[in-house]
Every structure is written in structure tokens, then in C-alpha cells.
C-alpha positions in Angstrom: -9.3 40.3 -46.7 -8.4 41.8 -50.0 -5.7 44.3 -51.2 -8.2 47.2 -51.2 -11.0 48.0 -48.9 -12.0 46.0 -45.8 -10.0 43.4 -43.9 -6.4 42.9 -43.2 -4.0 42.7 -46.1 -1.7 39.6 -46.1 1.2 41.8 -47.1 0.6 44.1 -44.1 0.5 41.0 -41.8 3.8 39.8 -43.2 5.4 43.2 -42.8 4.2 43.3 -39.2 5.5 39.8 -38.5 8.9 40.8 -40.0 9.1 43.9 -37.7 8.3 41.7 -34.6 10.9 39.1 -35.7 13.5 41.8 -36.2 12.9 43.2 -32.7 13.2 39.7 -31.2 16.4 39.1 -33.2 17.9 42.4 -32.0 17.0 41.5 -28.4 18.7 38.0 -28.7 21.7 39.6 -30.3 21.9 42.0 -27.4 21.8 39.1 -24.9 24.5 37.3 -26.9 26.8 40.4 -27.0 26.3 40.9 -23.2 27.3 37.3 -22.6 30.3 37.6 -24.8 31.4 40.7 -22.9 30.8 39.0 -19.6 32.9 36.0 -20.6 35.7 38.2 -21.9 35.8 40.1 -18.6 36.0 36.8 -16.7 38.9 35.6 -18.9 40.7 38.8 -18.4 40.2 38.5 -14.6 41.5 34.9 -14.7 44.5 35.9 -16.8 45.5 38.5 -14.3 45.2 36.3 -11.3 48.6 34.9 -10.4 48.9 31.2 -9.8 48.9 29.9 -6.2 52.3 29.2 -4.7 51.7 25.5 -4.6 49.0 23.0 -5.8 47.9 19.5 -5.1 47.4 17.4 -8.2 44.6 14.9 -8.1 44.2 11.6 -9.9 41.5 10.9 -12.4 38.0 10.2 -11.0 36.0 11.6 -8.2 37.6 10.9 -4.8 40.9 9.8 -6.2 44.0 10.2 -4.1 46.5 13.0 -4.5 49.2 12.3 -7.1 51.8 15.0 -6.4 52.5 18.4 -4.9 53.7 21.1 -7.4 54.7 24.7 -7.4 51.7 26.7 -8.7 53.2 27.5 -12.1 54.5 24.0 -12.8 53.8 22.9 -16.3 53.6 19.2 -15.3 50.7 19.8 -12.8 47.8 19.4 -15.2 44.3 20.7 -14.7 43.1 18.6 -11.8 44.7 20.8 -9.1 43.7 22.7 -6.0 45.7 25.5 -4.3 47.7 24.7 -1.1 49.2 26.8 1.6 52.7 26.1 2.8 51.4 24.2 5.8 49.2 22.1 3.6 52.2 21.3 1.4 54.1 20.1 4.4 51.2 18.0 5.6 50.7 16.4 2.2 54.4 15.6 2.0 54.3 14.1 5.5 51.3 12.0 4.4 53.4 10.5 1.6 52.2 12.5 -1.4 55.1 12.8 -3.8 56.8 16.0 -4.6 57.1 16.8 -8.3 60.4 15.9 -9.8 60.4 18.9 -12.1 59.5 21.9 -9.9 60.7 20.4 -6.5 58.2 22.1 -4.2 59.8 20.2 -1.3 63.0 22.2 -1.7 61.0 25.5 -1.8 59.3 24.8 1.5 62.4 23.2 2.9 60.8 19.9 3.6 63.2 17.6 5.5 61.0 14.5 5.7 
């Protein structure tokens, strides 16, 4: 294992290791770039999706009761929401769930309760 003659040169081994590492790094970068593109596409798809007509706001904690019914684009609704149909809005209001004081979904669905 010397610089001349028989055996493998240490410098050649290091160059080989460097080429292998560069290939691996390029592969990992390709995976990262693909994931960045996928996430960007998902965000664009979510940005284009219109909000539901109405949402049900849930309290904190798993299994917590509903807090209020909101129009889908209400700024007060928060992030713990699920979309509702008009029928579900009426059922929730009948069950005693409060209508948001800001967006007034009860007026939108003409709730008389």
C-alpha cells in the first residue's frame, strides 16, 4: 500500500469515498427537493380550496363538546373546526350549541329556535 507500485493508494481510496459521498448527497438533495415540491403543491391546493359554508368549533381536548357554530370564513372560529352542512348547523343549534356572535350563522340558515 504505497504511492507507487502494488496495493491501493490511500489518496485513491479517499477520492473514491468522496465520489460515493457526493452521489449520496445528490440523491438526498433530490429527495428533499421532491418533498419541497410536494409540500408546495399541497399548500397551493389548500389555498385554492374555498372554506366550507359553516363549521363547528370544538373545545380544547379530545372528546370536548362543541363550542359554537360559525360561518366557514369566520375569523373567530379558530383551528379546531369541522365542516358542517346546513342540516348539521340546524341540528347543532337545536342541540344548544351557541351561534357565533360575530358571523351569526343562525341568521344565514334562518334558524328560528
